[in-house]
LUMFINU-743452 format. One record per residue: x, y, z of N, C-alpha, C in turn; residue number from 1; residue in one letter. Coordinates in nm, 4 decimals, padded with zeros to 6 digits. Layout:
<<X; Y; Z>; <X; Y; Z>; <X; Y; Z>; NUM; A>
...
END
This chain:
<<-04.8631; 04.6277; 09.1659>; <-04.8706; 04.6101; 09.3035>; <-04.7659; 04.7468; 09.3525>; 1; M>
<<-04.8468; 04.7947; 09.4831>; <-04.8058; 04.8703; 09.5117>; <-04.7667; 04.8709; 09.6260>; 2; K>
<<-04.6266; 04.9693; 09.6519>; <-04.5526; 04.9403; 09.8051>; <-04.5399; 05.0613; 09.8766>; 3; F>
<<-04.5948; 05.0417; 09.9928>; <-04.6166; 05.1029; 10.1082>; <-04.4695; 05.1973; 10.1687>; 4; S>
<<-04.4525; 05.2957; 10.1765>; <-04.3270; 05.3570; 10.2342>; <-04.3879; 05.3892; 10.3758>; 5; V>
<<-04.3354; 05.3707; 10.4817>; <-04.3512; 05.3958; 10.5815>; <-04.2525; 05.5164; 10.6686>; 6; R>
<<-04.3036; 05.6133; 10.6957>; <-04.2344; 05.7340; 10.7267>; <-04.2213; 05.7115; 10.8740>; 7; R>
<<-04.1575; 05.7767; 10.9259>; <-04.1198; 05.8049; 11.0696>; <-04.1853; 05.9169; 11.0956>; 8; K>
<<-04.2930; 05.9801; 11.2143>; <-04.3458; 06.0801; 11.2089>; <-04.3008; 06.2197; 11.2554>; 9; P>
<<-04.1576; 06.1838; 11.2834>; <-04.0992; 06.3149; 11.3034>; <-03.9176; 06.3118; 11.1973>; 10; F>
<<-03.9741; 06.2598; 11.1105>; <-03.8330; 06.2985; 11.0231>; <-03.7598; 06.4003; 11.0177>; 11; D>
<<-03.6178; 06.3768; 11.0598>; <-03.5564; 06.5260; 11.0955>; <-03.4491; 06.4697; 11.0059>; 12; L>
<<-03.3603; 06.5972; 10.9995>; <-03.2345; 06.5858; 10.9018>; <-03.1109; 06.5671; 11.0374>; 13; L>
<<-02.9922; 06.5025; 10.9712>; <-02.9244; 06.4351; 11.0504>; <-02.8137; 06.5590; 11.0640>; 14; D>
<<-02.7957; 06.6006; 11.2443>; <-02.7265; 06.6813; 11.2647>; <-02.5719; 06.6353; 11.2594>; 15; L>
<<-02.5983; 06.5620; 11.3259>; <-02.4378; 06.4864; 11.3350>; <-02.3047; 06.5156; 11.2953>; 16; T>
<<-02.3164; 06.4737; 11.1431>; <-02.1934; 06.5056; 11.0922>; <-02.1749; 06.6729; 11.0713>; 17; P>
<<-02.2707; 06.7566; 11.0844>; <-02.2382; 06.9059; 11.0583>; <-02.1738; 06.9575; 11.1903>; 18; L>
<<-02.2620; 06.8883; 11.3077>; <-02.1690; 06.9411; 11.4416>; <-02.0309; 06.8616; 11.4481>; 19; I>
<<-01.9753; 06.7346; 11.3919>; <-01.8682; 06.7278; 11.3758>; <-01.7419; 06.7986; 11.3398>; 20; D>
<<-01.8201; 06.8664; 11.2010>; <-01.7145; 06.9563; 11.1169>; <-01.7442; 07.0884; 11.1888>; 21; V>
<<-01.8267; 07.1364; 11.2219>; <-01.8080; 07.2480; 11.3049>; <-01.7164; 07.2394; 11.4119>; 22; V>
<<-01.7466; 07.1496; 11.5033>; <-01.6525; 07.1143; 11.6123>; <-01.4775; 07.0668; 11.5932>; 23; F>
<<-01.4884; 07.0437; 11.4804>; <-01.3466; 07.0127; 11.4213>; <-01.2616; 07.1301; 11.3782>; 24; L>
<<-01.3886; 07.2053; 11.3183>; <-01.3084; 07.3540; 11.2517>; <-01.2732; 07.4463; 11.4027>; 25; L>
<<-01.3665; 07.4296; 11.4921>; <-01.3492; 07.4978; 11.6050>; <-01.2214; 07.4795; 11.6519>; 26; L>
<<-01.1792; 07.3311; 11.6919>; <-01.0480; 07.2874; 11.7680>; <-00.9407; 07.3440; 11.6679>; 27; I>
<<-00.9753; 07.3449; 11.5428>; <-00.8378; 07.3590; 11.4339>; <-00.8215; 07.5061; 11.4684>; 28; F>
<<-00.9341; 07.6002; 11.4889>; <-00.8507; 07.7447; 11.4582>; <-00.8069; 07.8235; 11.6317>; 29; F>
<<-00.8918; 07.6855; 11.7386>; <-00.8149; 07.6956; 11.8631>; <-00.6367; 07.6867; 11.8921>; 30; M>
<<-00.6003; 07.5636; 11.8052>; <-00.5326; 07.5578; 11.8323>; <-00.3789; 07.5985; 11.7315>; 31; V>
<<-00.4615; 07.6621; 11.5746>; <-00.3466; 07.7254; 11.5566>; <-00.3270; 07.8500; 11.5628>; 32; S>
<<-00.3996; 07.9250; 11.6514>; <-00.3967; 08.0414; 11.7497>; <-00.3217; 08.0883; 11.8206>; 33; T>
<<-00.2801; 07.9284; 11.8999>; <-00.1713; 07.9134; 11.9449>; <-00.0286; 07.9469; 11.9097>; 34; T>
<<-00.0406; 07.9286; 11.7989>; <00.1035; 07.8953; 11.7260>; <00.1541; 08.0782; 11.6982>; 35; F>
<<00.0507; 08.1726; 11.6784>; <00.1074; 08.2907; 11.6420>; <00.1371; 08.3719; 11.7417>; 36; I>
<<00.2994; 08.4096; 11.7344>; <00.3505; 08.4537; 11.8160>; <00.4750; 08.5943; 11.7412>; 37; H>
<<00.5033; 08.6804; 11.8177>; <00.5766; 08.7667; 11.7465>; <00.7680; 08.7234; 11.7132>; 38; E>
<<00.8008; 08.7104; 11.6194>; <00.9034; 08.6050; 11.5921>; <01.0392; 08.6406; 11.6654>; 39; P>
<<01.1240; 08.5766; 11.6931>; <01.2374; 08.6351; 11.7580>; <01.1796; 08.6516; 11.8722>; 40; G>
<<01.2947; 08.6613; 11.9687>; <01.2467; 08.6671; 12.1112>; <01.3249; 08.7634; 12.1981>; 41; G>
<<01.4216; 08.8722; 12.1200>; <01.4710; 08.9998; 12.1216>; <01.3993; 09.1071; 12.0925>; 42; I>
<<01.3804; 09.1991; 12.1994>; <01.3098; 09.3075; 12.2183>; <01.3548; 09.4195; 12.1674>; 43; K>
<<01.3754; 09.4510; 11.9995>; <01.4352; 09.5363; 11.9357>; <01.3271; 09.6436; 11.9310>; 44; V>
<<01.3179; 09.7682; 11.9809>; <01.2154; 09.8628; 11.8953>; <01.2765; 09.9875; 11.7884>; 45; D>
<<01.2329; 09.8899; 11.6537>; <01.2800; 09.9403; 11.5300>; <01.2450; 10.0746; 11.4812>; 46; L>
<<01.3146; 10.1693; 11.4342>; <01.2947; 10.2600; 11.3925>; <01.1760; 10.2613; 11.2767>; 47; P>
<<01.1059; 10.3853; 11.2325>; <00.9581; 10.3718; 11.1591>; <01.0109; 10.4318; 11.0324>; 48; H>
<<00.9503; 10.3684; 10.9136>; <00.9475; 10.3865; 10.7991>; <00.8212; 10.4047; 10.6637>; 49; S>
<<00.8294; 10.5249; 10.6329>; <00.6899; 10.5209; 10.5158>; <00.7046; 10.4349; 10.4272>; 50; D>
<<00.8000; 10.4105; 10.3745>; <00.8302; 10.2947; 10.2787>; <00.9130; 10.1397; 10.3018>; 51; T>
<<00.8839; 10.0564; 10.2748>; <00.8938; 09.9292; 10.3419>; <00.9213; 09.8315; 10.1687>; 52; Q>
<<01.0155; 09.7782; 10.2184>; <01.0678; 09.6236; 10.1363>; <01.0610; 09.5181; 10.1949>; 53; E>
<<01.0007; 09.4056; 10.1638>; <01.0108; 09.3059; 10.2553>; <01.0899; 09.2108; 10.1752>; 54; F>
<<01.2078; 09.1709; 10.2710>; <01.3249; 09.1111; 10.1839>; <01.2927; 08.9895; 10.2107>; 55; I>
<<01.2773; 08.8458; 10.1967>; <01.2557; 08.7102; 10.1901>; <01.3590; 08.6429; 10.1263>; 56; R>
<<01.4676; 08.6109; 10.1869>; <01.5842; 08.4965; 10.0826>; <01.5879; 08.3978; 10.1733>; 57; E>
<<01.6523; 08.2910; 10.1192>; <01.7188; 08.1419; 10.1574>; <01.8453; 08.1933; 10.2222>; 58; S>
<<01.9233; 08.2962; 10.1495>; <02.0760; 08.3173; 10.2121>; <02.0475; 08.4604; 10.2837>; 59; G>
<<01.9900; 08.4644; 10.4281>; <02.0205; 08.5924; 10.5190>; <02.0862; 08.5374; 10.6439>; 60; E>
<<02.1528; 08.6529; 10.6959>; <02.1438; 08.6003; 10.8936>; <02.0989; 08.7724; 10.9088>; 61; V>
<<02.0398; 08.7457; 11.0053>; <01.9943; 08.8392; 11.0923>; <02.0739; 08.9000; 11.2026>; 62; V>
<<02.1322; 09.0290; 11.2454>; <02.1918; 09.0823; 11.3102>; <02.1264; 09.1733; 11.3879>; 63; V>
<<02.0769; 09.1707; 11.5355>; <02.0091; 09.2195; 11.5827>; <02.1097; 09.2843; 11.7020>; 64; E>
<<02.0819; 09.4573; 11.7374>; <02.1270; 09.5517; 11.8098>; <02.0552; 09.5833; 11.9123>; 65; I>
<<02.0694; 09.5604; 12.0352>; <01.9572; 09.6018; 12.1088>; <02.0058; 09.7343; 12.2038>; 66; T>
<<01.9125; 09.8033; 12.2558>; <01.9378; 09.9134; 12.3220>; <02.0510; 09.9446; 12.4206>; 67; E>
<<02.0696; 09.8237; 12.4584>; <02.2487; 09.8587; 12.5279>; <02.3590; 09.8034; 12.4625>; 68; N>
<<02.3533; 09.7950; 12.3204>; <02.4567; 09.7546; 12.2478>; <02.4302; 09.5947; 12.2084>; 69; G>
<<02.3923; 09.5266; 12.3159>; <02.4077; 09.3556; 12.2729>; <02.3778; 09.2918; 12.1226>; 70; G>
<<02.4563; 09.2105; 12.1026>; <02.4846; 09.1781; 11.9606>; <02.3858; 09.0244; 11.9806>; 71; L>
<<02.3215; 09.0492; 11.8485>; <02.2244; 08.8667; 11.8236>; <02.2435; 08.8698; 11.6586>; 72; F>
<<02.2784; 08.7503; 11.6848>; <02.2696; 08.6632; 11.5717>; <02.2101; 08.5323; 11.5321>; 73; V>
<<02.0459; 08.5257; 11.4785>; <01.9535; 08.4225; 11.4452>; <01.8687; 08.4290; 11.5760>; 74; D>
<<01.9048; 08.4994; 11.6741>; <01.8795; 08.4942; 11.8083>; <01.9417; 08.4364; 11.9061>; 75; D>
<<02.0398; 08.4185; 11.8644>; <02.1693; 08.4115; 11.9569>; <02.2663; 08.5068; 12.0261>; 76; V>
<<02.2857; 08.5315; 12.1426>; <02.3586; 08.6209; 12.1957>; <02.4965; 08.5801; 12.1372>; 77; P>
<<02.5668; 08.6757; 12.0973>; <02.7165; 08.6849; 12.0689>; <02.7985; 08.8222; 12.0811>; 78; V>
<<02.9449; 08.7888; 12.0985>; <02.9794; 08.8857; 12.1279>; <03.0411; 08.9041; 12.0006>; 79; D>
<<03.1458; 09.0360; 12.0034>; <03.1936; 09.0746; 11.8718>; <03.2813; 08.9868; 11.7902>; 80; E>
<<03.3831; 08.9500; 11.8228>; <03.4422; 08.8257; 11.7963>; <03.3858; 08.7286; 11.6967>; 81; A>
<<03.2638; 08.6668; 11.7997>; <03.1637; 08.5559; 11.7610>; <03.0724; 08.5911; 11.6636>; 82; A>
<<03.0412; 08.7503; 11.6179>; <02.9696; 08.8064; 11.5397>; <03.0864; 08.8109; 11.3904>; 83; L>
<<03.1801; 08.8549; 11.4130>; <03.2822; 08.8694; 11.2873>; <03.2911; 08.7258; 11.2365>; 84; R>
<<03.2888; 08.6069; 11.3720>; <03.3213; 08.4437; 11.2789>; <03.2028; 08.4128; 11.1889>; 85; A>
<<03.0748; 08.4560; 11.2864>; <02.9270; 08.3893; 11.2208>; <02.9449; 08.4575; 11.0362>; 86; A>
<<02.9764; 08.5691; 11.0582>; <02.9726; 08.6453; 10.9394>; <03.0707; 08.5884; 10.8665>; 87; L>
<<03.1694; 08.5345; 10.8634>; <03.2626; 08.4888; 10.7607>; <03.2381; 08.3498; 10.7292>; 88; R>
<<03.1697; 08.2545; 10.8259>; <03.0828; 08.1592; 10.7958>; <03.0055; 08.2051; 10.6798>; 89; R>
<<02.8876; 08.2322; 10.7007>; <02.8186; 08.3305; 10.5972>; <02.8361; 08.3564; 10.4413>; 90; T>
<<02.9638; 08.3992; 10.4892>; <03.0293; 08.4371; 10.3450>; <03.0734; 08.2888; 10.2483>; 91; M>
<<03.1269; 08.2277; 10.3814>; <03.1910; 08.1141; 10.2723>; <03.1120; 08.0022; 10.2622>; 92; R>
<<02.9653; 08.0023; 10.3373>; <02.8319; 07.9082; 10.2678>; <02.7944; 07.9609; 10.1516>; 93; A>
<<02.7183; 08.1274; 10.1757>; <02.6857; 08.1271; 10.0494>; <02.7096; 08.3202; 10.0370>; 94; D>
<<02.8213; 08.3542; 09.9299>; <02.8879; 08.5157; 09.9015>; <02.7335; 08.5796; 09.9041>; 95; P>
<<02.6157; 08.5641; 09.8413>; <02.5361; 08.6187; 09.7944>; <02.4472; 08.6376; 09.9210>; 96; E>
<<02.4943; 08.5850; 10.0762>; <02.3434; 08.6179; 10.1624>; <02.3411; 08.7541; 10.2081>; 97; S>
<<02.2205; 08.8067; 10.2290>; <02.2073; 08.9378; 10.2723>; <02.1873; 08.9412; 10.4052>; 98; V>
<<02.2416; 09.0585; 10.4604>; <02.2819; 09.0587; 10.6387>; <02.1421; 09.1886; 10.6561>; 99; V>
<<02.0422; 09.1457; 10.7336>; <01.9715; 09.2131; 10.8030>; <02.0052; 09.2730; 10.9195>; 100; I>
<<02.0054; 09.3988; 10.9600>; <02.0307; 09.4624; 11.0678>; <01.9046; 09.5065; 11.1328>; 101; I>
<<01.8614; 09.4383; 11.2283>; <01.7822; 09.4998; 11.3255>; <01.8543; 09.5981; 11.4337>; 102; K>
<<01.8281; 09.7101; 11.4342>; <01.9060; 09.7975; 11.5222>; <01.7664; 09.8457; 11.6160>; 103; A>
<<01.7992; 09.8645; 11.7340>; <01.7044; 09.9469; 11.8247>; <01.7027; 10.1120; 11.7737>; 104; D>
<<01.6270; 10.1461; 11.8031>; <01.6222; 10.3213; 11.7839>; <01.7331; 10.3672; 11.8540>; 105; R>
<<01.7180; 10.3538; 11.9894>; <01.7920; 10.3741; 12.0870>; <01.9781; 10.3756; 12.0296>; 106; G>
<<02.0070; 10.2726; 11.9805>; <02.1527; 10.2505; 11.9458>; <02.2021; 10.3283; 11.8761>; 107; V>
<<02.3524; 10.4189; 11.9013>; <02.4033; 10.4550; 11.8465>; <02.4184; 10.4598; 11.6571>; 108; E>
<<02.4418; 10.5165; 11.6217>; <02.4901; 10.5187; 11.4858>; <02.6340; 10.4934; 11.4367>; 109; H>
<<02.7215; 10.4927; 11.5408>; <02.8420; 10.4467; 11.4816>; <02.8442; 10.2933; 11.5207>; 110; G>
<<02.7440; 10.2189; 11.6338>; <02.7422; 10.0598; 11.6386>; <02.6794; 10.0125; 11.4918>; 111; R>
<<02.5957; 10.0970; 11.4463>; <02.5390; 10.0094; 11.2973>; <02.6367; 10.0214; 11.2223>; 112; V>
<<02.6907; 10.1318; 11.1930>; <02.8235; 10.1231; 11.1402>; <02.8898; 10.0246; 11.1280>; 113; V>
<<02.9432; 09.9961; 11.2366>; <03.0485; 09.9063; 11.2858>; <03.0189; 09.7618; 11.2334>; 114; Q>
<<02.9040; 09.7323; 11.2568>; <02.8499; 09.5659; 11.2071>; <02.8541; 09.6046; 11.0712>; 115; V>
<<02.8200; 09.7124; 10.9765>; <02.7864; 09.6863; 10.8573>; <02.9622; 09.6967; 10.8024>; 116; M>
<<03.0175; 09.7636; 10.8411>; <03.1456; 09.7585; 10.8135>; <03.2100; 09.5904; 10.8557>; 117; D>
<<03.1955; 09.5061; 10.9502>; <03.2573; 09.3585; 10.9830>; <03.1617; 09.2905; 10.8815>; 118; W>
<<03.0731; 09.3375; 10.8242>; <02.9695; 09.2731; 10.7237>; <03.0460; 09.2565; 10.5650>; 119; S>
<<03.1049; 09.3746; 10.5419>; <03.1524; 09.4485; 10.4464>; <03.3250; 09.3576; 10.4322>; 120; K>
<<03.3828; 09.3592; 10.5521>; <03.5019; 09.3277; 10.5690>; <03.4912; 09.1529; 10.5589>; 121; R>
<<03.3433; 09.0905; 10.5879>; <03.3812; 08.9089; 10.6126>; <03.3333; 08.9181; 10.4223>; 122; A>
<<03.3308; 09.0040; 10.3575>; <03.2765; 08.9862; 10.2002>; <03.1400; 08.9893; 10.1977>; 123; G>
<<03.0381; 09.0334; 10.3133>; <02.8960; 09.0561; 10.2427>; <02.8677; 09.1920; 10.2231>; 124; L>
<<02.8738; 09.2151; 10.1037>; <02.7809; 09.3135; 10.0634>; <02.6612; 09.3556; 10.0241>; 125; Y>
<<02.5833; 09.2404; 10.0544>; <02.4462; 09.2901; 10.0624>; <02.3814; 09.3033; 10.1684>; 126; R>
<<02.3565; 09.4377; 10.2249>; <02.2907; 09.4657; 10.3193>; <02.1410; 09.5541; 10.3668>; 127; L>
<<02.1149; 09.5043; 10.4477>; <01.9451; 09.5838; 10.4422>; <01.9057; 09.6136; 10.6018>; 128; A>
<<01.8808; 09.6993; 10.6303>; <01.8198; 09.7745; 10.7544>; <01.6897; 09.7617; 10.7644>; 129; V>
<<01.6597; 09.6819; 10.8565>; <01.5033; 09.6569; 10.9007>; <01.4163; 09.7910; 10.9639>; 130; A>
<<01.3236; 09.7750; 10.9338>; <01.2694; 09.9189; 10.9800>; <01.0870; 09.8671; 11.0296>; 131; T>
<<01.0293; 09.9325; 11.0895>; <00.8807; 09.8972; 11.1316>; <00.7855; 10.0106; 11.0317>; 132; E>
<<00.6931; 09.9812; 10.9570>; <00.6004; 10.0582; 10.8972>; <00.5545; 10.1719; 11.0193>; 133; G>
<<00.5532; 10.3128; 10.9595>; <00.5006; 10.3940; 11.0009>; <00.3339; 10.4049; 11.0435>; 134; S>
<<00.3405; 10.4386; 11.1932>; <00.1993; 10.4519; 11.2477>; <00.0889; 10.6006; 11.2022>; 135; R>
<<00.1503; 10.6285; 11.1162>; <00.0815; 10.7537; 11.1125>; <00.1048; 10.7328; 10.9691>; 136; L>
<<-00.0355; 10.7396; 10.9009>; <-00.0310; 10.7668; 10.7596>; <-00.0497; 10.8979; 10.6918>; 137; Q>
<<00.0195; 10.9044; 10.5859>; <00.0609; 11.0647; 10.6060>; <-00.0566; 11.0500; 10.4360>; 138; R>
<<-00.1350; 11.1503; 10.4161>; <-00.2012; 11.1680; 10.2850>; <-00.1168; 11.1904; 10.1471>; 139; P>
<<-00.1435; 11.1090; 10.0849>; <-00.0850; 11.1402; 09.9413>; <-00.0961; 11.2467; 09.8432>; 140; L>
<<-00.0017; 11.3460; 09.7978>; <-00.0368; 11.4138; 09.7506>; <-00.0254; 11.3776; 09.5924>; 141; R>
<<-00.1313; 11.4677; 09.4941>; <-00.0834; 11.4723; 09.3985>; <-00.0021; 11.5516; 09.3014>; 142; D>
<<00.0009; 11.5263; 09.1640>; <00.1120; 11.6254; 09.1242>; <00.1108; 11.7806; 09.1278>; 143; A>
<<-00.0230; 11.8025; 09.1257>; <-00.0493; 11.9316; 09.1666>; <-00.0070; 12.0207; 09.3108>; 144; G>
<<00.0110; 11.9360; 09.3882>; <00.0470; 11.9684; 09.5369>; <-00.0223; 11.9953; 09.6142>; 145; G>
<<-00.1543; 11.9603; 09.5362>; <-00.3101; 12.0079; 09.6465>; <-00.3061; 11.8877; 09.7182>; 146; S>
<<-00.4115; 11.8626; 09.8267>; <-00.4371; 11.7314; 09.9277>; <-00.5608; 11.7063; 09.9221>; 147; Q>
END
């Protein structure tokens, strides 16, 4: 017995699932790019450094010092007394916490040292100073000193 297979004159590949997937990917990328933003709402022009270490730890407190001397702890504006209290609270919560100081390049050196001193008085001895990577890449020299 012979079966005959009837074919449509224009048998085409069904593109509906492919279009659905492409549309979902488009929506995903459009939505996910709206979440990319600069971390922190405080404008601090960090000094530049050629060498950088990225420190990411669970027990860290970020102290930001703006150009006009304003103090922020984890993006919350504070005065000097509140900063010292926050450092003491951090010490009680986790004595191994890291204090990351993000000071604007226009801030006086003494202000940064003052914040470092408050951290040490609170019992937090692990300090880090945040910098940005250098905008100019210097060529590396070999051991012979030639470039």
